PLY file of the C-alpha trace (Angstrom):
ply
format ascii 1.0
element vertex 86
property float x
property float y
property float z
element edge 85
property int vertex1
property int vertex2
end_header
5.57 -6.72 11.70
6.44 -3.16 10.55
3.84 -0.59 9.64
3.29 3.06 8.93
0.18 5.33 8.50
-0.17 7.70 5.57
-2.65 10.30 4.43
-3.28 10.18 0.73
-2.56 13.57 -0.79
-3.04 12.77 -4.51
-6.26 14.49 -5.83
-7.25 11.19 -7.51
-6.49 8.91 -4.58
-5.16 5.49 -5.42
-6.37 5.08 -8.96
-5.31 2.55 -11.52
-1.83 3.60 -12.33
-0.46 4.00 -8.78
-2.44 0.93 -7.68
-0.75 -1.23 -10.27
2.63 0.07 -9.28
1.97 -0.56 -5.69
0.75 -4.04 -6.35
3.92 -4.72 -8.49
6.13 -3.36 -5.65
4.32 -5.55 -3.12
4.99 -8.67 -5.33
8.68 -7.85 -5.43
8.90 -9.01 -1.76
7.68 -12.68 -2.15
8.60 -13.61 1.42
6.66 -10.70 2.88
2.89 -10.15 3.25
2.11 -6.48 2.53
-1.33 -5.24 3.44
-3.19 -1.85 3.15
-5.83 -1.01 5.69
-8.53 1.77 5.53
-10.98 1.86 8.40
-11.87 -1.75 9.24
-11.09 -3.18 5.64
-7.68 -4.79 4.92
-6.43 -6.01 1.62
-3.35 -7.60 0.40
-1.34 -4.99 -1.53
-0.41 -7.55 -4.34
-4.10 -8.09 -5.23
-4.73 -5.28 -7.68
-8.51 -5.53 -8.18
-9.13 -5.73 -4.37
-6.81 -2.89 -3.75
-8.69 -0.66 -6.37
-12.05 -1.63 -4.98
-11.15 -0.10 -1.63
-11.95 3.32 -3.14
-9.01 5.30 -1.68
-9.62 9.00 -1.94
-7.66 12.12 -1.15
-7.55 12.64 2.61
-8.05 8.99 3.54
-5.64 7.70 6.16
-4.27 4.24 5.27
-2.12 1.85 7.32
0.54 -0.02 5.37
1.96 -3.10 7.05
4.63 -5.67 6.08
5.20 -8.92 7.79
7.84 -11.51 6.85
11.46 -12.00 6.08
11.88 -8.80 4.10
9.74 -6.55 6.05
12.38 -3.93 6.73
13.26 -3.54 3.08
9.60 -3.74 2.02
8.40 -0.99 4.52
11.27 1.32 3.49
10.40 0.87 -0.21
6.60 1.37 0.41
7.00 4.50 2.50
9.14 5.99 -0.24
6.52 4.90 -2.82
3.59 6.56 -1.00
5.62 9.75 -0.36
6.69 10.07 -4.04
3.43 8.87 -5.70
0.39 9.52 -3.43
0 1
1 2
2 3
3 4
4 5
5 6
6 7
7 8
8 9
9 10
10 11
11 12
12 13
13 14
14 15
15 16
16 17
17 18
18 19
19 20
20 21
21 22
22 23
23 24
24 25
25 26
26 27
27 28
28 29
29 30
30 31
31 32
32 33
33 34
34 35
35 36
36 37
37 38
38 39
39 40
40 41
41 42
42 43
43 44
44 45
45 46
46 47
47 48
48 49
49 50
50 51
51 52
52 53
53 54
54 55
55 56
56 57
57 58
58 59
59 60
60 61
61 62
62 63
63 64
64 65
65 66
66 67
67 68
68 69
69 70
70 71
71 72
72 73
73 74
74 75
75 76
76 77
77 78
78 79
79 80
80 81
81 82
82 83
83 84
84 85
């Protein structure tokens, strides 16, 4: 399992557009489970509605984890996504 921690910098947090893109990116690695954790709550990044219900705001620290056959590629792509979009 690979993971990284990121502090959300976008003023709107993870709202509909980036959440949709994140979900789509997570689904592009079908052999890897991608999760996002805030506090004591964890959701699969591929589940858009659950991801949006987490209420990610600016300043929130999240942990993104990838576990599976493509975890190295997934975590690299996710890190880039977070740095460029959030």
